[in-house]
Residue frames relative to the residue before (quaternion, step in Angstrom):
aa qw qx qy qz dx dy dz
X 1.0000 0.0000 0.0000 0.0000 0.00 0.00 0.00
X 0.4567 -0.6783 0.5181 0.2508 3.58 -0.89 0.91
X 0.4645 -0.6909 0.4736 0.2874 3.57 -0.99 0.75
X 0.1695 -0.7971 0.5471 0.1912 3.59 1.10 -0.72
X 0.0452 -0.8300 0.5558 -0.0117 3.55 0.53 1.19
X 0.5403 -0.7279 0.3553 0.2280 3.58 -1.04 0.91
X 0.8052 0.2112 -0.0653 0.5503 3.60 1.26 -0.28
X 0.5756 -0.5653 0.4747 0.3519 3.45 -1.41 0.27
X 0.4645 -0.6979 0.4763 0.2652 3.60 -0.79 0.94
X 0.6986 0.5102 -0.2586 0.4299 3.58 1.14 -0.60
X 0.8135 0.1520 -0.0486 0.5592 3.63 0.93 -0.98
X 0.4519 -0.7246 0.4167 0.3115 3.63 1.26 -0.07
X 0.3023 0.7678 -0.4990 0.2646 3.52 1.31 0.32
X 0.4969 -0.6488 0.4847 0.3119 3.64 -0.98 0.73
X 0.0282 -0.7860 0.6166 -0.0330 3.54 -0.94 0.90
X 0.1622 -0.8277 0.5316 0.0774 3.61 0.27 1.28
X 0.7033 -0.4880 0.3066 0.4162 3.63 -1.25 0.44
X 0.7305 0.4573 -0.2541 0.4391 3.52 1.07 -0.66
X 0.4430 0.7360 -0.4140 0.3011 3.55 1.35 0.00
X 0.2402 -0.7672 0.5754 0.1502 3.54 -0.96 0.82
X 0.5864 0.5661 -0.3429 0.4669 3.51 1.39 0.36
X 0.5429 0.5724 -0.4202 0.4484 3.61 1.24 0.38
X 0.1007 -0.7561 0.6443 0.0555 3.45 -1.13 0.91
X 0.1199 -0.7890 0.6014 0.0380 3.60 -1.26 0.66
X 0.3568 -0.6703 0.5992 0.2538 3.43 -1.38 0.33
X 0.7248 -0.4346 0.2887 0.4500 3.66 -1.20 -0.05
X 0.6552 0.4626 -0.3019 0.5154 3.59 1.31 -0.34
X 0.4997 -0.6784 0.4063 0.3534 3.63 1.30 -0.03
X 0.2921 0.6850 -0.5963 0.2999 3.52 1.06 0.54
X 0.2044 -0.8260 0.5230 0.0493 3.56 -0.82 1.04
X 0.0328 0.7937 -0.6037 0.0676 3.59 -0.95 0.96
X 0.4905 -0.6408 0.4903 0.3293 3.54 -1.14 0.55
X 0.6648 -0.5252 0.3435 0.4053 3.60 -1.14 0.42
X 0.6416 0.5206 -0.3468 0.4440 3.61 1.03 -0.70
X 0.6908 0.4592 -0.2909 0.4768 3.63 0.79 -0.87
X 0.6368 0.5368 -0.3492 0.4294 3.57 0.99 -0.87
X 0.7445 0.4165 -0.2322 0.4672 3.55 0.91 -0.83
X 0.7778 0.3931 -0.1828 0.4552 3.62 0.65 -1.10
X 0.7488 0.3734 -0.2092 0.5061 3.52 1.05 -0.70
X 0.8092 0.3228 -0.1062 0.4794 3.58 0.81 -1.11
X 0.3520 -0.7660 0.4747 0.2530 3.62 1.15 -0.26
X 0.6812 -0.5207 0.2853 0.4283 3.55 1.12 0.66
X 0.6576 0.4713 -0.3130 0.4975 3.58 1.32 0.26
X 0.4833 -0.6682 0.4935 0.2762 3.56 -0.95 0.94
X 0.3601 -0.7622 0.4855 0.2316 3.64 -0.67 0.97
X 0.6161 0.5460 -0.3430 0.4524 3.60 1.30 -0.24
X 0.8397 0.1531 -0.0734 0.5158 3.65 0.84 -0.82
X 0.4066 -0.7495 0.4091 0.3248 3.52 1.40 -0.23
X 0.4074 0.7136 -0.4399 0.3623 3.44 1.40 0.51
X 0.6143 -0.5278 0.4449 0.3823 3.61 -1.28 0.31
X 0.3127 -0.7193 0.5974 0.1675 3.46 -1.19 0.79
X 0.0197 -0.8153 0.5771 -0.0430 3.57 -0.79 1.03
X 0.6216 -0.5531 0.3670 0.4159 3.61 -1.06 0.46
X 0.3989 -0.6994 0.5420 0.2407 3.46 -1.00 0.96
X 0.4750 -0.6765 0.4784 0.2964 3.63 -0.96 0.76
X 0.4141 -0.7015 0.5167 0.2635 3.48 -1.14 0.60
X 0.3292 -0.7366 0.5566 0.1980 3.66 -0.81 0.94
X 0.4645 -0.6870 0.4779 0.2897 3.61 -0.70 0.95
X 0.6410 -0.5533 0.3773 0.3749 3.66 -1.10 0.73
X 0.6646 0.4976 -0.3401 0.4417 3.63 0.74 -0.84
X 0.6677 0.5172 -0.2892 0.4507 3.58 1.02 -0.68
X 0.6142 0.5726 -0.3268 0.4336 3.48 1.24 -0.72
X 0.5826 0.5707 -0.3689 0.4458 3.57 1.11 -0.63
X 0.7453 0.3775 -0.2270 0.5005 3.66 0.91 -0.79
X 0.7845 0.1722 -0.0755 0.5910 3.58 1.14 -0.63
X 0.0994 -0.8477 0.5158 0.0742 3.60 0.31 1.11
X 0.5760 -0.5831 0.4613 0.3399 3.45 -1.36 0.49
X 0.5997 -0.5504 0.4358 0.3840 3.57 -1.28 0.48
X 0.2763 -0.7285 0.6036 0.1690 3.55 -1.28 0.54
X 0.5019 0.6531 -0.4141 0.3874 3.59 1.30 0.00
X 0.1967 -0.7897 0.5751 0.0829 3.54 -0.67 1.15
X 0.1369 -0.7522 0.6410 0.0677 3.61 -1.00 0.89
X 0.0810 0.8156 -0.5663 0.0866 3.59 -0.67 1.09
X 0.0477 -0.7910 0.6100 -0.0021 3.51 -0.78 0.97
X 0.2377 -0.8212 0.4964 0.1508 3.66 0.00 1.25
X 0.6192 0.5187 -0.3839 0.4473 3.67 1.13 -0.15
X 0.3771 0.7519 -0.4669 0.2729 3.62 1.27 -0.10
X 0.6764 0.5136 -0.3207 0.4193 3.58 0.83 -0.92
X 0.6502 0.4945 -0.3273 0.4750 3.66 1.12 -0.43
X 0.5768 0.5844 -0.3675 0.4366 3.62 1.27 0.02
X 0.1812 0.8495 -0.4864 0.0945 3.54 1.31 0.05
X 0.0538 -0.8087 0.5850 -0.0304 3.54 -0.66 1.23
X 0.7000 0.4801 -0.2553 0.4629 3.57 1.17 -0.44
C-alpha cells in the first residue's frame, strides 16, 4: 500500500492524496510536478530512479487506508538541480 506522503520533499508544497501533481519514485520519495521537472529533471535525487505520477487513492479507500501525515523536506534539494 502506498504511503501517499503529504508534501513535496523539495519545496514542501502540499500534495493531498487526490493530487494529480504528485510524482514518486519506487521508494515513494515524493515531489511536486514543478520540482520534478524544473529542478530534478524527472530523476529522484535520493535513489536516481525515475519519477512517475502517483496514483490517486479513491475517497472510499482513504477512509480505511488513510494517507501518511509524515512530511519529508530537504531544503537543499533545489541546489541539486539536474534538469
